[in-house]
C-alpha angles and dihedrals in degrees: 000000000000091000090048090051092055092048091046092053090056089060096037095068097169094045095232094133098254136079111233127199091256092052092048091049092050093052093046091051091049091049093045107036114200092026121108125201120207118220092250093056091048090048090052091051091051093046090058091065103023098104096176094045096232094131094250136081116235125197095267091053090046092052091049089053093049094046090050090053091048090051089051091050092048091049091050090051090047091052090050090056094042095072096168092048092232093138090249136082111226126198092260092053091046090054093046093050094049090047090053087055089050092250112128125196131176117246088252092053090050091051091050091049091049094046090052093062103022096108097176092044095228093133096250139072126247122198095272092050091046090052089053089052090058 
């Protein structure tokens, strides 16, 4: 949460505990120089994460947004490793994925890595086990 707090404070320029449309627009324009964001587009962005509908994003809503993005990134990484789309990462797939990242492990090292996080001891990783590995 500490990292989220630091990121939140970048958006919450006036320190009032919420990110307003004006604050979001200011940050977006700093991040993307030359781009302009009309109020309607900014409102739509806020609405996507503004769970209570008050027109602002508080810290809880911000954390939910960030955690959702992290889950999406972990799922995408899992799918990259799960080459046969079985819903599991097997030792072979683990080795192939690491090799593609220029990380090479012996078969024994891969087995030890898998055994360390394979909670149900079925010899392969599901999404939850993969998440624990990260």
